[in-house]
C-alpha positions as CSV (number, residue, x, y, z in Angstrom):
1,M,0.2,0.0,-0.2
2,N,1.3,3.5,-1.0
3,A,0.1,6.0,1.0
4,D,1.6,8.9,-1.2
5,R,-0.6,7.8,-4.3
6,P,-3.7,9.3,-4.8
7,T,-6.8,7.2,-4.7
8,I,-10.0,6.2,-3.7
9,R,-10.2,4.3,-0.8
10,L,-12.6,1.5,-0.4
11,R,-13.3,0.1,3.1
12,L,-14.8,-3.4,2.9
13,N,-16.6,-5.1,5.6
14,D,-14.8,-8.5,6.4
15,R,-18.2,-10.7,5.6
16,V,-18.4,-9.2,2.4
17,D,-17.2,-11.2,-0.8
18,E,-15.4,-9.6,-3.1
19,A,-17.2,-10.9,-5.9
20,R,-20.3,-9.2,-4.9
21,I,-18.2,-5.5,-5.2
22,A,-17.1,-6.0,-8.8
23,E,-19.3,-3.7,-10.5
24,V,-18.6,-1.0,-8.1
25,L,-14.9,-1.7,-8.8
26,H,-15.6,-1.8,-12.5
27,G,-17.4,1.5,-12.5
28,I,-14.4,3.1,-10.4
29,E,-12.1,1.9,-13.4
30,E,-14.1,2.6,-16.3
31,E,-13.6,6.6,-14.9
32,G,-10.1,5.7,-14.7
33,V,-9.7,6.6,-11.1
34,P,-7.5,4.2,-9.0
35,V,-8.9,2.6,-6.0
36,E,-7.7,0.8,-2.9
37,V,-9.5,-1.7,-1.1
38,T,-8.9,-2.8,2.9
39,R,-10.9,-4.9,4.4
40,H,-12.0,-4.2,8.1
41,D,-14.3,-5.9,11.1
42,Q,-16.6,-2.4,10.9
43,L,-20.2,-2.9,10.1
44,N,-21.4,0.4,9.5
45,P,-20.9,1.6,6.2
46,L,-21.2,5.0,7.0
47,L,-18.0,4.7,9.4
48,L,-16.1,2.8,7.0
49,A,-17.0,5.3,4.2
50,H,-15.9,8.4,6.3
51,E,-12.7,6.5,7.7
52,A,-11.7,5.9,4.0
53,S,-12.3,9.5,2.9
54,L,-10.2,10.6,5.9
55,E,-7.4,8.3,4.5
56,S,-7.4,9.1,0.7
57,R,-5.3,11.9,-0.5
58,L,-8.6,12.5,-2.8
59,G,-10.8,12.7,-0.2
60,I,-13.4,10.2,-1.5
61,G,-14.2,7.1,0.4
62,I,-16.7,4.2,-0.2
63,G,-17.8,1.7,2.6
64,I,-19.8,-1.1,1.7
65,S,-21.1,-3.2,4.4
66,L,-24.6,-4.8,5.6
67,D,-25.9,-4.6,1.9
68,H,-25.2,-0.9,1.5
69,V,-22.8,0.9,-0.5
70,V,-21.7,4.5,1.0
71,I,-19.8,7.2,-0.7
72,T,-18.7,10.4,0.9
73,T,-15.9,13.2,1.2
74,E,-13.7,13.8,3.9
75,K,-15.5,17.1,4.3
76,L,-18.9,15.5,5.1
77,P,-20.0,14.2,8.4
78,A,-20.0,10.3,9.0
79,D,-23.8,10.5,9.3
80,R,-24.3,12.5,6.4
81,P,-23.0,10.7,3.3
82,Y,-22.8,12.0,0.0
83,L,-24.8,8.8,-1.6
84,A,-25.8,5.7,-0.7
85,A,-27.4,2.6,-2.1
86,V,-28.1,-0.9,-1.6
87,L,-25.8,-3.2,-2.9
88,N,-26.5,-5.7,-5.4
89,T,-29.8,-4.2,-6.3
90,S,-28.7,-4.6,-9.8
91,P,-25.4,-4.5,-11.6
92,T,-25.9,-1.1,-13.1
93,I,-26.4,0.8,-9.8
94,D,-23.4,-0.8,-8.3
95,R,-21.4,0.0,-11.5
96,R,-23.0,3.4,-11.6
97,A,-22.1,4.1,-7.8
98,G,-18.3,3.0,-8.4
99,A,-18.5,5.4,-11.3
100,N,-20.1,8.1,-9.3
101,A,-17.0,8.1,-6.7
102,A,-14.4,8.3,-9.5
103,R,-16.8,11.5,-11.2
104,L,-16.5,13.2,-7.7
105,V,-12.9,13.0,-8.0
106,K,-13.3,14.3,-11.6
107,R,-15.6,17.2,-10.8
108,M,-17.9,15.7,-13.2
109,P,-21.7,15.3,-13.3
110,L,-23.3,12.0,-11.7
111,S,-25.0,9.8,-13.0
112,D,-28.9,9.0,-11.6
113,L,-28.3,5.6,-9.9
114,N,-31.9,4.6,-10.8
115,A,-31.9,5.9,-14.7
116,E,-32.5,3.6,-17.0
């Protein structure tokens, strides 16, 4: 792990299988922003996202636990994330959630998670 490399940090609960986050990671990758995934025993996705945003040089963090994906910035309080969605509702929603995290970094308009 290179602490100097600017990445989105994704904190993943230990109980979540990596296959469940594949589409989230694909969405980030499609936008060309690097991501670093670490595993934690924390169950609260809000706290995972907040801590991840504080670790990220880009100031963007993702927390995944309890069937939720939460995206936030270092400037927001832990209980008021920028974006939250239910994980694995659909591959499209998962992919757009990941892409939106990367779009925050790039200061681009976000995609509607539920648009057809």
